[in-house]
N, C-alpha and C positions, 0 to 999 in steps of 0.2 A: 226318497223313501222316508216315510213318516212312521212314528210309533203306533199311531192308530191303525195304519195299514197292517202292521205286524200283529196287532191285537186281533184285527178282523180275520187275518189269515189263520192264526193259531186256533181261534174259536171255530172257524170253518173246518179246519183239519181235524179238530176233536169231535165235531158233530157229524161231519160228512154230509151236511145239509145246510145249504145257504139260508133257507128260511129260518131254521132253528138258530143258526149262528147270528143272523141279523137281529132276531128277537132278543137273544142273550146279551147283545151289546147295544140294544136300544136304538137301532137304525132300521131303515127299510131294506128289503132284500135287494132292490135295484142299486142302492147306495153301496151296499157291501160288495155286490158283484162288480160294480164299477171300480171300486178301490182295489180289489184283488186283480182285476184286469190291468189297471195302471201299474201295479206291482210286478205283474208278469211281463209287461212291456219294458219296464225298467231293467228287469233281470235278463230279459231276452229268452225266457223259457217258460213253458206252461207249468203251473203248480198243481193244477187240477185238470183232469179229463172230464168234460161235460158229456154225459150220456143221457139224452132226454132230460128228465127232471132230476136225474141223479148225478152226483159228482164222485170222482175217485181221485185220490191224491197220486201224483206222479212220482217217479224216482227223484226228480229234482225237488219236488215238494217235500219229500221225506228228509232230504238233506237240509233244505232250507228251514224246515220245522225245528230241527235241533238248534240251529243258530238263532232263530227267531225267539225261541223260548229262553235261551241264555241271555240274549239282549234285554228282553223284558224283565227277567229276573235281576239282571245287573242294574237296570233302571230302578226297580223296586228297592233293591238294596241301597242304592245311592240316596233315594228319598228317605229310607229308614235312617241312614247315617246322619243326614242333615237334621232329621226330626230329633234324633237322640242328642244332638248338640243343643237343641232348644230345651229338651226335657229328657233327662237320662232315665226316667222311670216309666216310660211308656213304650209301646211297640209290640212286636210279636217275636216269639222264640219257637223255632221249629227244631225239635229235639228228636234225634234218632236213638233208640235204645234197644240193645239186644235183650232177649227174654230173661236172662239170668240177673239183670239189673233191677227187676221189678221191686224186690224187697228193699233194695238200697235206695231206689228213687223215691218211693212213696213218702218216706218221712221228711224229705226235703221240700215236697210240693206245697204243703199247707203253710209252713212258715214263709216260704218265698212269696207265695201269692198274697199273704197278709202284709208283708213288707212292701211289695210292689204290685198293688192292685191294678195298676195301669198296664201291666205287661200280660199279654194273652199267650198262653203256652199251648202248642200243638205237639203231641207226642206220637211218634210212629214206632211201633215195634217191628222187629224183623231180624233176620240173621245178618251178620256183618257184611256179607257180599251184597245183599239187597240194599242195605243201608248206605254202603259206599257208593253204589250207583246213584242213589238219590242225592247224596252229598255232592257228587261231581256235577249233577244237573242243577245244583243250587236249590234243590227242593228242601234240603235240611241245612241248618246252620252249623251243627256239630253232631257227633255220635259218641255215645258211651257204650263201650263193648269190651269183653274179654277177647283178646286178639293176638295173633302172632305178629312178630316184627314185619313191617311192610317195606318193600323196596320201591313202592310207587312214589315217583318224584312229585306228583301233584297232591299228595296227602302229607299232613304233618301230624305225628303221633306224640301226644303229651302223656307221659306215664301218670297213672292215677293211683293204683295200688296193686299189690300181688295178693293172691288168695289161694289157699290150699284146696285141692280137690279132695273131698271126704265122702265116706259113706254116711248116709243120713237115715236114721230109723226113729220110730216113736219112742218116747221115754219108757213106755210100758213094754217095749220089745226087749227080750232077753239080751239081744246083741248090743243094747245100749250100755251094758256093763263092761264091754270090752275096752281095753286101753288102745288097741289097734287091731287091724284085720289085714290079712294078706289078700292079694288079688285072687289067688286060687280059691280061698274060702268065700270071698265076696262073690265070685262068679257062681257059686252054688246057691246063693240066696234067691228068693223070689224078688226080681228086680222090676221097678218101674223106672224107665229112663226117658230123657228128652227125645223127641222124635228125630228121625234121620234128617240131615240138612242143618241141624243146629251145630254151631261151632263146638259147644260143650259135648255133644254126642260124638262128633268126630274125634275129639280129644280122648273121650272114654274108649271108643273103638280102638284107637291106636294103642292105648295102655294094654288092652287085652290081646290085641294082635301080636304085639312084641313077644308075648309069652305063649302065643298060640293057644289062648284060652277062649272057650266059647261060653259066654255068660248066659245065665238062665233068665231071659227077659220075658216077663209076663204081660207087661203093658207098656205102650209107648204113647207119650202125650206131647203136644206142642204148646202146652201152657204150664209154666212152672208153678203157678198158684194152685191149679188143680192137682198137679203132681204131688205137691207137699201136703195138700189136704188129704189125699188118699193115704200117704205114708203116715201122717199124723194119727189117723184113725184105724190103721190096719197093721198087718204083719209084714208088709213089704219093706224093702230097702231101696234107696236110690243113691245116685252118685252126682254130687253137685259142687259148685264152688261154695266155700264156707260163707262168703259174704251174702249169698242168696238166702241165707237162713235168718237174716235180721227180721225180728218181729215174730218169728215162729218159735214159741216157748214150749211147745209140746214135743219137739223133736230134738235129737242129740246128734252131734257130729262126731264120728269115729274116724281117726286118722287111718290112712291106707299105707301099707308098707310098700314104698316105691321111691326111687331117687328123684325122678322128674314128675312131681305131683303138684306143682304150683303153676298157676296161670297168671299172666300179667294183664291188667286192664288198662285201657287207654281212653283219652279224649281224642277223637279224630277231627281234624279241621281240614278244610280245603286250603292248600298252601297259596299264599299271596292274596287271599280274599279278606276283605274287611270283616273283622270280628265284632258282632253286635255287642253293644253294652249290656243288653239283656242276657246274652250268653255268658259273659264274664261274671255278671252278678249271680247267675244261677250256679256256676261252678263254685264261686265263693261260698254260697249257701250249702251246696252239696258237701264241700270239704268240711264246713263247720259241723254239719250233722254227722258226718263220718267220724270226726274227732270225738264228739259226744258219745256216739255209739261204741267206739273202741274203748272209751274210758269207763264204760259201764261193766 
């Protein structure tokens, strides 16, 4: 079994078309078909059903695809590790970020890119569950997210910071003058909230459900930037982690009366996997920017 055979197989599985797959890896269709056939003979099972000019992946093919992708990712990571030994300031960083981290992440990107122009950054936004799946598949190097403690043995959670959950309104909103607000009063306001499926939304729902309160939700959005832009220029209120407000100078955070109103953020790593030098350098830059922000 050779790496190139795995590469051909994965590309064929992704395209479900031997002609397209062959073109993508710069070989002829006959060569690709021959290599996959050799792979099938070695495994003793068909990876594809050939139906006329069409192919369809088999059950065995689905199982093998997961392992083939992991092998190829591991090889790529190994090459990256060796490359970093030669030059610690080059390479790629695949970063997963939950939506609430947008305001915190952006101030760190420009100085990091200036310091390390040889490192290319790929950022993937999503909810923690989606991002964890990508991390386990080695599609991400690490995740930044507000999260609950995890019992997953394959993930390592490094504490980053804790952040209060607050009501957010525009400075021109009369509610901005409040020292604090109760959940009952907050529920009566015209609310814009993160969309369902966001970890922050699930946390908010739990706060209201405990007291059997039904909030007055007017708008739901799956983009924190758009959400804050609406709040900044309107009469609405929202509920967010206080750290999400970094850089938003026209809004005010008002504390909510509740005992369990803080959330913990983490850096999530796949346990036992080599940590890229680029990832470690980025965390150092992020922590530096956070210290500057907290000191202001």
